[in-house]
LUMROLO-396733 format. One record per residue (C-alpha): residue number from 0; x negated, y, z. Coordinates in steps of 0.2 Angstrom, whole numbers, m for minus. Example, Ala and Ser with C-alpha at 12.3 -4.5 7.8 and 13.67 -1.06 7.14 Angstrom:
# LUMROLO-396733
SITE     n      px      py      pz
SITE     0     m62     m22      39
SITE     1     m68      m5      36
END
This chain:
# LUMROLO-396733
SITE     n      px      py      pz
SITE     0     104     167    m210
SITE     1      86     172    m210
SITE     2      73     159    m210
SITE     3      56     161    m202
SITE     4      41     150    m204
SITE     5      32     145    m189
SITE     6      13     141    m190
SITE     7       8     123    m190
SITE     8      m8     115    m184
SITE     9     m17     118    m201
SITE    10     m14     137    m199
SITE    11     m27     136    m185
SITE    12     m38     121    m187
SITE    13     m49     116    m201
SITE    14     m58      99    m199
SITE    15     m75      93    m202
SITE    16     m91     102    m206
SITE    17     m85     106    m224
SITE    18     m67     111    m218
SITE    19     m60      97    m228
SITE    20     m43      90    m225
SITE    21     m49      75    m215
SITE    22     m44      74    m197
SITE    23     m61      75    m190
SITE    24     m68      70    m173
SITE    25     m57      81    m163
SITE    26     m49      79    m146
SITE    27     m32      84    m141
SITE    28     m22      81    m125
SITE    29      m5      86    m118
SITE    30      m9      97    m102
SITE    31       1     108     m90
SITE    32       1     126     m95
SITE    33       8     140     m84
SITE    34       9     159     m86
SITE    35      20     173     m88
SITE    36      28     178    m105
SITE    37      32     171    m122
SITE    38      17     163    m132
SITE    39      14     154    m148
SITE    40      13     135    m147
SITE    41      m1     136    m161
SITE    42     m16     147    m158
SITE    43     m15     153    m140
SITE    44     m32     151    m131
SITE    45     m30     144    m114
SITE    46     m42     142     m99
SITE    47     m41     131     m84
SITE    48     m36     139     m68
SITE    49     m40     128     m53
SITE    50     m29     138     m41
SITE    51     m13     134     m51
SITE    52     m19     117     m57
SITE    53     m15     121     m75
SITE    54     m21     130     m90
SITE    55     m16     148     m92
SITE    56     m17     160    m107
SITE    57     m34     167    m108
SITE    58     m36     186    m105
SITE    59     m51     189     m95
SITE    60     m53     175     m83
SITE    61     m71     169     m79
SITE    62     m77     155     m89
SITE    63     m92     149     m80
SITE    64     m92     135     m67
SITE    65     m75     129     m72
SITE    66     m70     110     m74
SITE    67     m53     105     m79
SITE    68     m42      89     m79
SITE    69     m47      85     m97
SITE    70     m58      70    m100
SITE    71     m74      80    m102
SITE    72     m69      93     m90
SITE    73     m68     106    m104
SITE    74     m63     123     m96
SITE    75     m55     131    m112
SITE    76     m44     125    m126
SITE    77     m32     131    m140
SITE    78     m14     127    m139
SITE    79     m10     117    m155
SITE    80       7     110    m152
SITE    81      22     108    m140
SITE    82      22      93    m128
SITE    83      27      81    m143
SITE    84      10      82    m150
SITE    85      m2      91    m162
SITE    86       5     103    m175
SITE    87      23     102    m168
SITE    88      29     120    m167
SITE    89      48     121    m164
SITE    90      46     139    m158
SITE    91      37     150    m146
SITE    92      36     145    m128
SITE    93      41     155    m112
SITE    94      28     151     m99
SITE    95      32     153     m80
SITE    96      25     147     m64
SITE    97      32     130     m68
SITE    98      21     120     m79
SITE    99      26     117     m97
SITE   100      17     102    m106
SITE   101       9     108    m122
SITE   102      m4     100    m133
SITE   103     m22     108    m133
SITE   104     m37     106    m144
SITE   105     m52     105    m132
SITE   106     m66      97    m142
SITE   107     m71      92    m159
SITE   108     m80      93    m176
SITE   109     m69     107    m182
SITE   110     m67     125    m185
SITE   111     m53     137    m179
SITE   112     m48     151    m190
SITE   113     m49     168    m182
SITE   114     m33     174    m189
SITE   115     m24     160    m182
SITE   116     m29     164    m164
SITE   117     m16     173    m153
SITE   118     m28     183    m143
SITE   119     m15     193    m133
SITE   120     m23     207    m122
SITE   121     m41     200    m123
SITE   122     m55     213    m127
SITE   123     m69     210    m139
SITE   124     m82     205    m125
SITE   125     m69     193    m118
SITE   126     m66     186    m135
SITE   127     m85     184    m138
SITE   128     m86     174    m121
SITE   129     m72     163    m126
SITE   130     m81     160    m143
SITE   131     m97     155    m135
SITE   132     m88     142    m124
SITE   133     m78     135    m138
SITE   134     m94     132    m148
SITE   135    m101     123    m133
SITE   136     m86     112    m134
SITE   137     m90     109    m153
SITE   138     m76     121    m159
SITE   139     m83     134    m171
SITE   140     m72     150    m174
SITE   141     m73     156    m192
SITE   142     m66     171    m202
SITE   143     m54     168    m216
SITE   144     m60     171    m233
SITE   145     m55     188    m240
SITE   146     m55     181    m257
SITE   147     m61     165    m266
SITE   148     m71     166    m282
SITE   149     m73     150    m291
SITE   150     m90     146    m299
SITE   151     m94     133    m311
SITE   152    m111     125    m315
END
């Protein structure tokens, strides 16, 4: 039997302005997600699509002028767990035209680590547009440190 590790919420999200372990002022909610294909339940960026009344994995959708069902009408989010809640990852999800309830991070005083984002087919300009909207919602996208060098005073 071969074991495989699935990413947890802390693989993607760092809390607070100092990236501490405290659960910062963030907002998550279980929302309907539709799509086509297999996606990670941790790190997939999603966008509200009014025509389907659900979030869908982000590829190149327009981000301007959107309002969603989220409390602050945030148009984008990151999937951070299955329908049971934040950080719960019991495997990838197969999305279809029937909505699947998944937990999303849509606002907060937190950072999302770039290497934890499952961008899929998004191009660099599309990723840049998503990053801008994420920052408007209080979510900063940061790079992983290549190495850490301790220093002492």
